[in-house]
DRENDO-1510 file (C-alpha; in Angstrom, 1 decimal, always signed):
<recs>
REC; n; res; u; v; w
REC; 1; MET; +17.4; -18.3; +7.8 .
REC; 2; LEU; +19.6; -16.1; +5.7 .
REC; 3; VAL; +19.8; -14.8; +2.1 .
REC; 4; PRO; +23.5; -14.5; +1.2 .
REC; 5; GLY; +24.5; -11.0; +0.6 .
REC; 6; ALA; +21.2; -9.3; +1.4 .
REC; 7; SER; +21.6; -5.9; +3.0 .
REC; 8; GLU; +18.1; -6.0; +4.5 .
REC; 9; LEU; +16.1; -9.1; +5.4 .
REC; 10; ILE; +12.8; -9.2; +7.2 .
REC; 11; ILE; +11.3; -12.7; +7.4 .
REC; 12; PRO; +7.7; -13.6; +8.3 .
REC; 13; GLU; +6.7; -15.5; +11.4 .
REC; 14; GLY; +5.4; -19.0; +11.8 .
REC; 15; MET; +7.3; -20.8; +9.0 .
REC; 16; THR; +7.0; -24.5; +9.4 .
REC; 17; ALA; +7.7; -26.0; +5.9 .
REC; 18; THR; +8.6; -24.8; +2.4 .
REC; 19; SER; +7.8; -26.0; -1.1 .
REC; 20; GLU; +11.2; -24.6; -2.4 .
REC; 21; PRO; +12.7; -28.0; -2.8 .
REC; 22; SER; +9.8; -28.9; -5.2 .
REC; 23; LEU; +10.3; -25.7; -7.1 .
REC; 24; ASN; +14.0; -26.2; -7.4 .
REC; 25; ALA; +13.5; -29.8; -8.6 .
REC; 26; PHE; +11.2; -28.4; -11.3 .
REC; 27; VAL; +13.8; -25.8; -12.3 .
REC; 28; GLU; +16.5; -28.4; -12.6 .
REC; 29; ALA; +14.3; -30.8; -14.5 .
REC; 30; LEU; +14.1; -28.0; -17.1 .
REC; 31; GLY; +17.9; -27.9; -17.3 .
REC; 32; PHE; +18.4; -24.6; -15.3 .
REC; 33; THR; +20.3; -23.8; -12.1 .
REC; 34; LEU; +19.4; -21.2; -9.5 .
REC; 35; ASP; +22.1; -19.4; -7.5 .
REC; 36; PRO; +22.2; -19.9; -3.7 .
REC; 37; TRP; +20.8; -16.4; -3.1 .
REC; 38; GLN; +17.8; -17.1; -5.4 .
REC; 39; ARG; +17.1; -20.4; -3.7 .
REC; 40; ALA; +17.4; -18.8; -0.2 .
REC; 41; ILE; +14.7; -16.2; -1.2 .
REC; 42; ASN; +12.5; -18.9; -2.6 .
REC; 43; ARG; +12.9; -20.9; +0.6 .
REC; 44; ILE; +11.4; -18.1; +2.7 .
REC; 45; ALA; +8.9; -16.9; +0.1 .
REC; 46; LEU; +7.4; -20.4; -0.4 .
REC; 47; ALA; +7.3; -21.2; +3.4 .
REC; 48; LYS; +3.9; -22.1; +4.9 .
REC; 49; ARG; +2.6; -21.9; +8.4 .
REC; 50; SER; +1.1; -24.8; +10.4 .
REC; 51; ASP; -2.4; -23.9; +9.1 .
REC; 52; GLY; -1.3; -24.2; +5.5 .
REC; 53; LEU; -1.3; -20.5; +4.7 .
REC; 54; TRP; +1.7; -18.7; +3.2 .
REC; 55; ALA; +3.9; -17.4; +6.0 .
REC; 56; ALA; +4.7; -14.5; +3.7 .
REC; 57; ARG; +1.4; -13.1; +2.4 .
REC; 58; ASN; +3.4; -10.4; +0.7 .
REC; 59; VAL; +6.9; -10.9; -0.8 .
REC; 60; ASP; +8.8; -7.6; -1.3 .
REC; 61; MET; +12.0; -7.6; -3.2 .
REC; 62; SER; +14.1; -4.4; -3.7 .
REC; 63; ILE; +16.9; -5.7; -6.0 .
REC; 64; PRO; +18.9; -3.8; -8.7 .
REC; 65; ARG; +18.6; -4.3; -12.4 .
REC; 66; GLN; +20.6; -7.0; -14.2 .
REC; 67; THR; +20.5; -9.4; -11.2 .
REC; 68; GLY; +18.3; -12.2; -12.5 .
REC; 69; LYS; +15.3; -11.7; -10.2 .
REC; 70; THR; +12.9; -12.1; -13.1 .
REC; 71; PHE; +14.7; -15.3; -14.2 .
REC; 72; ASP; +14.2; -16.7; -10.6 .
REC; 73; VAL; +10.7; -15.5; -9.9 .
REC; 74; GLY; +9.6; -16.5; -13.5 .
REC; 75; PHE; +9.6; -20.2; -12.5 .
REC; 76; VAL; +7.2; -19.6; -9.5 .
REC; 77; PRO; +4.0; -19.1; -11.5 .
REC; 78; PHE; +4.8; -22.2; -13.7 .
REC; 79; HIS; +5.3; -24.3; -10.6 .
REC; 80; ARG; +2.2; -22.9; -8.9 .
REC; 81; CYS; +0.0; -23.5; -12.0 .
REC; 82; ILE; +1.1; -27.0; -12.6 .
REC; 83; ARG; +0.6; -28.0; -9.0 .
REC; 84; ASN; -2.8; -26.4; -8.6 .
REC; 85; PRO; -5.7; -27.0; -11.1 .
REC; 86; ARG; -7.6; -24.0; -12.3 .
REC; 87; PHE; -5.1; -21.7; -10.7 .
REC; 88; THR; -4.7; -18.1; -12.0 .
REC; 89; ALA; -1.4; -16.2; -11.9 .
REC; 90; ILE; -0.9; -12.7; -13.2 .
REC; 91; TRP; +2.4; -11.0; -14.0 .
REC; 92; THR; +1.9; -7.3; -14.2 .
REC; 93; THR; +4.3; -4.5; -15.1 .
REC; 94; HIS; +4.0; -0.7; -15.5 .
REC; 95; HIS; +5.2; -0.6; -19.1 .
REC; 96; PHE; +3.6; -2.6; -21.9 .
REC; 97; SER; +7.0; -3.2; -23.5 .
REC; 98; VAL; +8.3; -4.8; -20.3 .
REC; 99; THR; +5.2; -7.0; -20.2 .
REC; 100; GLN; +5.9; -8.2; -23.7 .
REC; 101; ASP; +9.6; -8.9; -22.9 .
REC; 102; THR; +8.7; -10.9; -19.8 .
REC; 103; PHE; +6.0; -12.8; -21.7 .
REC; 104; GLN; +8.5; -13.7; -24.5 .
REC; 105; SER; +11.0; -15.0; -21.9 .
REC; 106; MET; +8.4; -17.1; -20.2 .
REC; 107; ARG; +6.9; -18.3; -23.5 .
REC; 108; ASP; +10.3; -19.8; -24.3 .
REC; 109; ILE; +10.1; -21.9; -21.2 .
REC; 110; ALA; +6.5; -22.9; -22.1 .
REC; 111; LEU; +7.7; -24.1; -25.5 .
REC; 112; MET; +10.4; -26.4; -24.1 .
REC; 113; GLU; +9.9; -30.1; -24.7 .
REC; 114; GLU; +9.8; -30.8; -21.0 .
REC; 115; MET; +6.8; -28.5; -20.6 .
REC; 116; GLU; +4.7; -30.3; -23.3 .
REC; 117; PRO; +2.8; -32.5; -20.8 .
REC; 118; PHE; +1.6; -29.5; -18.9 .
REC; 119; ILE; +0.7; -26.9; -21.6 .
REC; 120; ASP; -2.9; -27.0; -23.0 .
REC; 121; PRO; -2.7; -28.4; -26.6 .
REC; 122; ASP; -5.8; -26.4; -27.7 .
REC; 123; HIS; -5.4; -23.0; -26.0 .
REC; 124; GLY; -1.6; -23.2; -25.5 .
REC; 125; ILE; +0.1; -19.8; -25.7 .
REC; 126; HIS; -1.7; -16.6; -26.6 .
REC; 127; SER; +0.7; -14.0; -28.1 .
REC; 128; ALA; -1.8; -11.3; -29.2 .
REC; 129; ALA; -0.8; -7.9; -27.9 .
REC; 130; GLY; -2.7; -7.2; -24.7 .
REC; 131; LYS; -3.9; -10.8; -24.4 .
REC; 132; GLU; -0.6; -12.6; -23.7 .
REC; 133; ALA; -1.2; -15.7; -21.6 .
REC; 134; ILE; +0.0; -19.3; -21.1 .
REC; 135; TYR; -2.7; -22.0; -20.6 .
REC; 136; PHE; -2.2; -25.3; -18.9 .
REC; 137; ARG; -4.0; -28.7; -19.3 .
REC; 138; ASN; -5.3; -28.6; -15.8 .
REC; 139; GLY; -7.2; -25.3; -16.4 .
REC; 140; SER; -4.6; -23.0; -14.9 .
REC; 141; ARG; -3.2; -20.0; -16.6 .
REC; 142; ILE; -0.6; -17.2; -16.4 .
REC; 143; ALA; -1.7; -13.9; -17.8 .
REC; 144; PHE; +0.6; -11.0; -18.6 .
REC; 145; LYS; -0.8; -7.5; -18.2 .
REC; 146; ALA; +0.4; -3.9; -18.1 .
REC; 147; ARG; -1.1; -1.8; -15.3 .
REC; 148; GLU; -3.1; +0.5; -17.4 .
REC; 149; ASN; -6.7; +1.3; -18.3 .
REC; 150; GLY; -8.0; -1.2; -15.7 .
REC; 151; ALA; -6.8; -4.2; -17.7 .
REC; 152; ILE; -6.8; -6.5; -14.7 .
REC; 153; ARG; -10.1; -5.6; -13.2 .
REC; 154; GLY; -12.0; -8.4; -14.9 .
REC; 155; PHE; -9.9; -11.2; -13.3 .
REC; 156; LYS; -11.2; -13.1; -10.3 .
REC; 157; LYS; -9.6; -15.5; -7.8 .
REC; 158; VAL; -6.0; -14.6; -8.6 .
REC; 159; GLY; -3.9; -16.9; -6.5 .
REC; 160; LEU; -0.5; -15.3; -7.4 .
REC; 161; LEU; -0.1; -11.7; -8.3 .
REC; 162; ILE; +3.4; -10.6; -9.3 .
REC; 163; LEU; +3.8; -6.8; -9.4 .
REC; 164; ASP; +7.0; -6.1; -11.4 .
REC; 165; GLU; +8.4; -2.6; -11.7 .
REC; 166; ALA; +7.0; -1.9; -8.2 .
REC; 167; GLN; +8.9; +1.4; -8.2 .
REC; 168; HIS; +6.1; +2.7; -10.5 .
REC; 169; LEU; +3.2; +1.2; -8.6 .
REC; 170; SER; +0.7; +3.8; -7.5 .
REC; 171; ASP; -2.1; +3.5; -4.9 .
REC; 172; ALA; -4.7; +3.8; -7.7 .
REC; 173; ALA; -3.1; +1.0; -9.6 .
REC; 174; LEU; -2.8; -1.2; -6.5 .
REC; 175; ALA; -6.5; -0.5; -5.7 .
REC; 176; SER; -7.5; -1.8; -9.1 .
REC; 177; VAL; -5.5; -5.1; -8.9 .
REC; 178; LEU; -5.7; -6.3; -5.3 .
REC; 179; PRO; -9.4; -7.0; -5.3 .
REC; 180; THR; -8.8; -9.7; -7.9 .
REC; 181; GLN; -7.4; -11.8; -5.1 .
REC; 182; ASN; -10.4; -11.4; -2.7 .
REC; 183; ARG; -11.9; -14.8; -3.4 .
REC; 184; ALA; -8.7; -16.7; -4.0 .
REC; 185; ASP; -7.7; -19.5; -1.7 .
REC; 186; ASN; -4.5; -18.6; +0.1 .
REC; 187; PRO; -3.4; -15.9; -2.3 .
REC; 188; GLN; +0.1; -14.4; -2.4 .
REC; 189; THR; +1.4; -11.1; -3.8 .
REC; 190; TRP; +5.0; -10.4; -4.9 .
REC; 191; TYR; +6.4; -6.9; -5.3 .
REC; 192; MET; +9.6; -6.5; -7.3 .
REC; 193; GLY; +11.5; -3.4; -8.1 .
REC; 194; THR; +14.3; -0.9; -7.6 .
REC; 195; PRO; +14.2; +2.2; -5.3 .
REC; 196; PRO; +11.8; +4.7; -6.7 .
REC; 197; GLY; +13.0; +8.1; -7.9 .
REC; 198; PRO; +11.4; +11.5; -7.1 .
REC; 199; THR; +9.4; +11.5; -10.3 .
REC; 200; GLN; +8.0; +8.0; -9.9 .
REC; 201; GLN; +4.8; +7.0; -8.2 .
REC; 202; GLY; +6.7; +4.8; -5.7 .
REC; 203; ASP; +4.6; +5.4; -2.6 .
REC; 204; VAL; +3.3; +1.8; -2.4 .
REC; 205; PHE; +6.8; +0.3; -2.7 .
REC; 206; ALA; +8.3; +2.8; -0.3 .
REC; 207; ARG; +5.5; +2.2; +2.2 .
REC; 208; HIS; +6.1; -1.6; +2.0 .
REC; 209; ARG; +9.7; -1.0; +2.8 .
REC; 210; ALA; +9.0; +1.3; +5.7 .
REC; 211; ASN; +6.5; -1.1; +7.2 .
REC; 212; ALA; +8.9; -4.0; +6.8 .
REC; 213; LEU; +11.8; -2.3; +8.4 .
REC; 214; ALA; +9.6; -1.1; +11.3 .
REC; 215; ARG; +8.4; -4.7; +11.7 .
REC; 216; ARG; +4.7; -3.7; +11.3 .
REC; 217; SER; +3.7; -6.9; +9.6 .
REC; 218; LYS; +4.2; -10.5; +10.7 .
REC; 219; ARG; +3.3; -11.9; +7.2 .
REC; 220; THR; +5.8; -10.1; +5.0 .
REC; 221; LEU; +9.1; -11.1; +3.5 .
REC; 222; TYR; +11.3; -8.1; +2.6 .
REC; 223; VAL; +14.7; -8.6; +1.0 .
REC; 224; GLU; +16.9; -5.8; -0.2 .
REC; 225; PHE; +20.3; -5.9; -2.0 .
REC; 226; SER; +22.1; -2.5; -2.0 .
REC; 227; ALA; +25.5; -0.9; -2.0 .
REC; 228; ASP; +26.7; +1.3; +0.8 .
REC; 229; ARG; +25.3; +4.8; +0.8 .
REC; 230; GLY; +27.8; +7.4; -0.4 .
REC; 231; THR; +30.0; +4.8; -2.1 .
REC; 232; ASP; +32.1; +5.3; -5.2 .
REC; 233; PRO; +29.7; +4.3; -8.1 .
REC; 234; LEU; +32.6; +2.6; -9.9 .
REC; 235; ASP; +33.7; +0.5; -6.9 .
REC; 236; ARG; +33.5; -3.1; -8.1 .
REC; 237; SER; +33.2; -4.5; -4.6 .
REC; 238; GLN; +30.1; -2.4; -4.1 .
REC; 239; TRP; +28.7; -3.7; -7.5 .
REC; 240; MET; +29.2; -7.2; -6.1 .
REC; 241; LYS; +27.4; -6.2; -2.8 .
REC; 242; ALA; +24.4; -4.7; -4.7 .
REC; 243; ASN; +24.2; -7.3; -7.4 .
REC; 244; PRO; +24.5; -10.9; -6.3 .
REC; 245; SER; +24.8; -12.0; -10.0 .
REC; 246; TYR; +27.9; -9.9; -10.6 .
REC; 247; PRO; +30.4; -10.9; -12.0 .
REC; 248; LEU; +29.3; -14.5; -12.5 .
REC; 249; HIS; +26.2; -13.8; -14.6 .
REC; 250; THR; +26.2; -10.0; -15.0 .
REC; 251; SER; +29.3; -8.8; -16.7 .
REC; 252; ASP; +31.4; -5.8; -15.9 .
REC; 253; GLU; +30.6; -4.4; -19.3 .
REC; 254; SER; +26.8; -4.5; -18.7 .
REC; 255; ILE; +27.0; -2.5; -15.5 .
REC; 256; LEU; +29.5; -0.1; -16.9 .
REC; 257; ASN; +27.3; +0.6; -19.9 .
REC; 258; LEU; +24.4; +1.5; -17.5 .
REC; 259; TYR; +26.8; +3.8; -15.6 .
REC; 260; GLU; +27.6; +5.6; -18.8 .
REC; 261; GLU; +24.0; +5.9; -19.9 .
REC; 262; LEU; +22.1; +6.7; -16.7 .
REC; 263; ALA; +22.2; +9.9; -14.6 .
REC; 264; GLU; +24.2; +9.4; -11.4 .
REC; 265; ASP; +21.2; +9.3; -9.1 .
REC; 266; ASP; +19.4; +6.9; -11.4 .
REC; 267; PHE; +22.4; +4.6; -11.5 .
REC; 268; ARG; +22.6; +4.7; -7.7 .
REC; 269; ARG; +19.0; +3.6; -7.5 .
REC; 270; GLU; +18.7; +1.3; -10.5 .
REC; 271; CYS; +22.1; -0.5; -10.3 .
REC; 272; LEU; +23.3; +0.0; -6.7 .
REC; 273; GLY; +19.9; -0.4; -5.1 .
REC; 274; ILE; +20.4; +2.6; -2.8 .
REC; 275; TRP; +17.2; +4.2; -1.5 .
REC; 276; ASP; +16.9; +8.0; -1.1 .
REC; 277; GLU; +17.5; +9.1; +2.5 .
REC; 278; SER; +14.0; +10.6; +2.8 .
REC; 279; THR; +12.2; +7.3; +3.5 .
REC; 280; PHE; +8.5; +7.0; +3.7 .
REC; 281; ARG; +7.2; +8.2; +7.1 .
REC; 282; SER; +4.1; +9.6; +8.6 .
REC; 283; ALA; +2.7; +12.6; +6.9 .
REC; 284; ILE; +2.3; +14.4; +10.3 .
REC; 285; ASP; +5.5; +15.4; +12.0 .
REC; 286; ALA; +5.7; +13.6; +15.3 .
REC; 287; ASP; +7.3; +16.5; +17.2 .
REC; 288; ALA; +4.6; +18.9; +16.0 .
REC; 289; TRP; +1.9; +16.5; +17.0 .
REC; 290; ARG; +3.3; +16.0; +20.5 .
REC; 291; ALA; +3.6; +19.7; +20.9 .
REC; 292; GLY; -0.2; +20.0; +20.6 .
REC; 293; ILE; -1.0; +17.7; +23.5 .
REC; 294; VAL; -3.2; +19.2; +26.3 .
REC; 295; GLU; -4.8; +17.6; +29.4 .
REC; 296; GLU; -8.2; +19.2; +28.8 .
REC; 297; ARG; -10.0; +21.4; +26.3 .
REC; 298; LYS; -10.6; +25.0; +27.0 .
REC; 299; PRO; -14.1; +26.4; +27.6 .
REC; 300; GLY; -16.1; +28.5; +25.2 .
REC; 301; GLY; -16.2; +28.3; +21.4 .
REC; 302; TRP; -18.4; +26.1; +19.3 .
REC; 303; ASN; -18.4; +22.3; +18.6 .
REC; 304; ALA; -18.6; +20.1; +15.5 .
REC; 305; ILE; -18.6; +16.3; +14.9 .
REC; 306; GLY; -16.9; +14.2; +12.2 .
REC; 307; VAL; -17.7; +10.6; +11.5 .
REC; 308; ASP; -15.7; +7.9; +9.6 .
REC; 309; MET; -15.4; +4.2; +9.0 .
REC; 310; PRO; -12.5; +2.3; +7.4 .
REC; 311; PRO; -13.2; +0.5; +4.1 .
REC; 312; ASP; -13.6; -2.9; +5.8 .
REC; 313; ARG; -16.3; -1.3; +8.1 .
REC; 314; THR; -14.8; -2.9; +11.2 .
REC; 315; SER; -14.9; +0.2; +13.3 .
REC; 316; LEU; -16.7; +3.5; +13.6 .
REC; 317; ALA; -14.9; +6.7; +14.8 .
REC; 318; ILE; -16.6; +9.9; +15.9 .
REC; 319; GLY; -14.3; +12.9; +16.1 .
REC; 320; ALA; -15.0; +16.2; +17.9 .
REC; 321; CYS; -13.7; +19.7; +17.4 .
REC; 322; ARG; -14.0; +22.9; +19.4 .
REC; 323; ALA; -13.1; +26.1; +17.7 .
REC; 324; TRP; -12.7; +29.7; +18.9 .
REC; 325; GLU; -12.9; +33.1; +17.3 .
REC; 326; ASP; -9.1; +33.5; +17.5 .
REC; 327; GLY; -8.7; +30.7; +14.8 .
REC; 328; ASN; -7.4; +28.1; +17.2 .
REC; 329; ALA; -9.1; +24.7; +17.7 .
REC; 330; HIS; -9.1; +21.6; +19.8 .
REC; 331; ILE; -9.7; +18.1; +18.5 .
REC; 332; GLU; -10.3; +14.7; +20.2 .
REC; 333; LEU; -11.7; +11.3; +19.5 .
REC; 334; ALA; -15.1; +11.3; +21.1 .
REC; 335; MET; -16.1; +7.7; +20.4 .
REC; 336; PHE; -14.4; +4.7; +18.8 .
REC; 337; ARG; -16.1; +1.3; +18.7 .
REC; 338; ASP; -15.7; -2.1; +17.1 .
REC; 339; THR; -18.7; -2.5; +14.7 .
REC; 340; LYS; -18.6; -6.3; +14.9 .
REC; 341; GLN; -19.3; -6.0; +18.6 .
REC; 342; TYR; -21.5; -2.9; +18.8 .
REC; 343; GLY; -22.9; -2.3; +15.4 .
REC; 344; VAL; -23.6; +1.3; +14.2 .
REC; 345; ALA; -27.1; +2.1; +15.5 .
REC; 346; TRP; -25.7; +3.5; +18.7 .
REC; 347; ALA; -23.9; +6.2; +16.7 .
REC; 348; VAL; -27.2; +7.6; +15.4 .
REC; 349; ASP; -28.5; +8.0; +18.9 .
REC; 350; TRP; -25.3; +9.5; +20.2 .
REC; 351; ILE; -25.0; +12.1; +17.4 .
REC; 352; ALA; -28.8; +12.9; +17.4 .
REC; 353; GLN; -28.7; +13.7; +21.1 .
REC; 354; ARG; -25.8; +16.2; +20.6 .
REC; 355; TRP; -26.9; +17.7; +17.3 .
REC; 356; PRO; -28.8; +20.7; +18.9 .
REC; 357; ARG; -25.5; +21.8; +20.4 .
REC; 358; MET; -23.3; +21.2; +17.3 .
REC; 359; ALA; -22.2; +23.6; +14.6 .
REC; 360; ALA; -21.9; +20.7; +12.1 .
REC; 361; VAL; -22.0; +17.0; +11.7 .
REC; 362; VAL; -19.7; +16.0; +8.8 .
REC; 363; ILE; -19.2; +12.8; +6.9 .
REC; 364; ASP; -17.2; +12.3; +3.7 .
REC; 365; ALA; -19.4; +11.3; +0.8 .
REC; 366; GLN; -16.9; +8.4; -0.1 .
REC; 367; SER; -16.9; +7.0; +3.4 .
REC; 368; PRO; -18.8; +3.8; +4.4 .
REC; 369; ALA; -20.1; +6.0; +7.3 .
REC; 370; THR; -22.6; +7.4; +4.9 .
REC; 371; VAL; -24.7; +4.4; +5.9 .
REC; 372; LEU; -25.7; +6.5; +8.9 .
REC; 373; VAL; -27.0; +9.5; +6.9 .
REC; 374; PRO; -30.6; +8.4; +6.2 .
REC; 375; ASP; -31.2; +7.6; +9.9 .
REC; 376; LEU; -29.5; +10.8; +11.0 .
REC; 377; LYS; -31.7; +12.8; +8.7 .
REC; 378; ARG; -34.8; +11.1; +10.0 .
REC; 379; ARG; -33.7; +12.2; +13.5 .
REC; 380; GLY; -33.5; +15.8; +12.3 .
REC; 381; VAL; -29.7; +15.9; +12.0 .
REC; 382; ASN; -28.4; +18.1; +9.1 .
REC; 383; VAL; -25.4; +16.1; +7.8 .
REC; 384; THR; -22.7; +17.9; +5.8 .
REC; 385; LEU; -21.3; +15.6; +3.1 .
REC; 386; THR; -17.8; +16.5; +1.9 .
REC; 387; GLY; -16.4; +15.9; -1.6 .
REC; 388; PRO; -12.8; +15.7; -2.9 .
REC; 389; THR; -12.3; +19.4; -2.8 .
REC; 390; ASP; -13.6; +19.7; +0.8 .
REC; 391; MET; -11.4; +16.8; +1.9 .
REC; 392; GLY; -8.3; +18.3; +0.3 .
REC; 393; GLN; -9.0; +21.6; +2.1 .
REC; 394; ALA; -9.6; +19.8; +5.4 .
REC; 395; VAL; -6.4; +17.9; +5.3 .
REC; 396; GLY; -4.5; +21.0; +4.2 .
REC; 397; ARG; -6.0; +23.0; +7.1 .
REC; 398; PHE; -5.2; +20.2; +9.5 .
REC; 399; GLN; -1.5; +20.2; +8.5 .
REC; 400; ASP; -1.2; +24.0; +8.6 .
REC; 401; MET; -2.7; +24.2; +12.0 .
REC; 402; ILE; -0.5; +21.5; +13.5 .
REC; 403; ARG; +2.5; +23.1; +12.0 .
REC; 404; ASP; +1.5; +26.6; +13.3 .
REC; 405; ARG; +0.7; +25.2; +16.8 .
REC; 406; ARG; -2.9; +26.3; +16.5 .
REC; 407; LEU; -4.4; +22.8; +16.9 .
REC; 408; ALA; -4.6; +21.2; +20.4 .
REC; 409; HIS; -5.6; +17.6; +21.2 .
REC; 410; LEU; -5.8; +15.1; +23.9 .
REC; 411; GLU; -3.4; +12.2; +24.2 .
REC; 412; GLN; -5.5; +9.2; +22.9 .
REC; 413; ALA; -4.0; +5.9; +21.8 .
REC; 414; PRO; -6.3; +5.2; +18.7 .
REC; 415; LEU; -5.8; +8.8; +17.4 .
REC; 416; ASP; -2.1; +8.7; +18.1 .
REC; 417; VAL; -1.7; +5.4; +16.2 .
REC; 418; ALA; -3.7; +6.8; +13.3 .
REC; 419; VAL; -1.5; +9.9; +13.2 .
REC; 420; GLY; +1.7; +7.8; +13.3 .
REC; 421; GLY; +0.5; +5.5; +10.5 .
REC; 422; CYS; -0.9; +8.1; +8.0 .
REC; 423; ALA; +0.4; +9.0; +4.6 .
REC; 424; LEU; -0.9; +11.4; +1.9 .
REC; 425; ARG; -2.6; +10.5; -1.4 .
REC; 426; ASN; -3.5; +12.6; -4.4 .
REC; 427; ILE; -7.1; +13.7; -4.8 .
REC; 428; GLY; -7.9; +14.4; -8.4 .
REC; 429; GLN; -5.6; +16.5; -10.6 .
REC; 430; SER; -5.6; +19.7; -8.7 .
REC; 431; GLY; -2.8; +18.9; -6.3 .
REC; 432; ALA; -5.1; +18.4; -3.3 .
REC; 433; MET; -4.1; +15.7; -0.8 .
REC; 434; GLY; -6.1; +13.3; +1.4 .
REC; 435; TRP; -5.1; +10.9; +4.2 .
REC; 436; ASN; -4.0; +7.4; +3.4 .
REC; 437; LYS; -2.6; +4.7; +5.6 .
REC; 438; LEU; +1.0; +3.5; +5.8 .
REC; 439; GLY; +0.1; -0.2; +6.3 .
REC; 440; SER; -2.7; -2.6; +5.8 .
REC; 441; ASP; -3.1; -3.0; +9.5 .
REC; 442; VAL; -3.5; +0.7; +10.3 .
REC; 443; ASP; -6.9; +2.2; +11.0 .
REC; 444; ILE; -6.8; +5.9; +10.2 .
REC; 445; SER; -10.6; +6.5; +10.7 .
REC; 446; PRO; -9.9; +8.3; +14.0 .
REC; 447; LEU; -7.7; +10.8; +12.1 .
REC; 448; VAL; -10.2; +11.2; +9.3 .
REC; 449; ALA; -13.0; +11.7; +11.8 .
REC; 450; VAL; -11.3; +14.6; +13.7 .
REC; 451; THR; -10.2; +16.1; +10.4 .
REC; 452; LEU; -13.8; +16.2; +9.3 .
REC; 453; ALA; -14.8; +17.6; +12.7 .
REC; 454; LEU; -12.2; +20.4; +12.3 .
REC; 455; HIS; -13.5; +21.1; +8.8 .
REC; 456; GLY; -17.0; +21.4; +10.1 .
REC; 457; ALA; -16.1; +23.7; +13.0 .
REC; 458; MET; -14.0; +26.0; +10.8 .
REC; 459; THR; -16.5; +26.3; +7.9 .
REC; 460; SER; -20.0; +26.1; +9.4 .
REC; 461; LYS; -21.9; +29.3; +10.1 .
REC; 462; ARG; -24.2; +27.6; +12.6 .
REC; 463; ARG; -23.6; +28.7; +16.2 .
REC; 464; PRO; -26.1; +26.9; +18.6 .
REC; 465; GLY; -26.6; +28.7; +21.9 .
REC; 466; GLN; -24.9; +31.9; +20.8 .
REC; 467; LYS; -27.0; +35.0; +20.6 .
REC; 468; GLN; -27.1; +36.5; +17.1 .
REC; 469; ARG; -26.5; +40.3; +16.9 .
REC; 470; MET; -29.6; +41.9; +15.4 .
REC; 471; ILE; -29.5; +45.1; +13.3 .
REC; 472; ARG; -32.4; +47.5; +13.8 .
REC; 473; LEU; -33.6; +49.2; +10.7 .
REC; 474; SER; -35.4; +52.5; +11.2 .
</recs>
């Protein structure tokens, strides 16, 4: 299954049927015609598995400006709302002005005579700024929102979430909108944008691209249109390669005008679809990580423990660190268990038995692992809770020590996977960074656990078993 002209195409697994013919019939009934490349994308995006779920839970589209992607995707929420009673679709953009432009274009469709049987005669179309929406007779709705000030947090059971201007989508914005789909039946999320520039918060979109190209997800459709890297920006054949609507729907004058108005790098991203060469990758250099592998830890020093759980609470990781007076340290994953099978009570026993020999037991205050703290305290364990500043320092120390070859570690699969699938995220406004995950299926709790253990070993003054030097006063 191909998309004509696409430079990158990653398709989901398990496609058995598609509702694209139904969508196309709806579009043609309104008097419009979609191009072959648009229909091809829709055919994959609207494919379902044998169990009735969308084959592509996420649809990622990296397509230059002036191609008609909004025209194409704009029919999807109409079709979805008409076919499914009490369905909620949200179209969200980064800029409020873009939200209004998109709403006005889709309002024109809603006002067509052919749409009258479907549009709610009482609520109809809301055009008030910030409350733009289209309501249907069957109780469905399409809401249009800019991603600002938590404007989408109040929505529930969002079956279709379209994230336009994905090159501006930050992790914080994504965290505020994705929970709206938690209770929806078979939800789907579409990401549409152009390659992000260096000043844009494009980590989410870049991460999606990296995961797709690495085949990390079986339920993602990724389609990209782009010119060749290093091409002459005025090469019309490259315009045609990057923009499937050129020259039939997008004129030479339109693209030439953008070339004259935009900076060269911006034109390359926005109009030619070319991604920067520094693609999204693990925040920890693979060669530096491999250089720290040892077969066993050295004797001496003092030990600390770090504990973490991922947000979904499906696992619990206990990291250990041994540090020495020379400033070097050794980390390893001490325990890593599935909480669905083993629960978490075992961790309290395991840590309490070792506490007398530990310099510190560290848990981040924002981690679900804080559920262990009351029981650990009852067992006499003094737990150190870290805040944002501590975590920023811990991650910075970890990176510095890996780079400087001062941090050794065992070769352990769960920890290696976490290291290979980690990214960085901003913590507050001070420039501090914390760990984040590259993909939704990556569990970085082993990395967080050993990072906390390292932090405890390097900052705690407690030295169990070591004799304290006494000063005699006379």
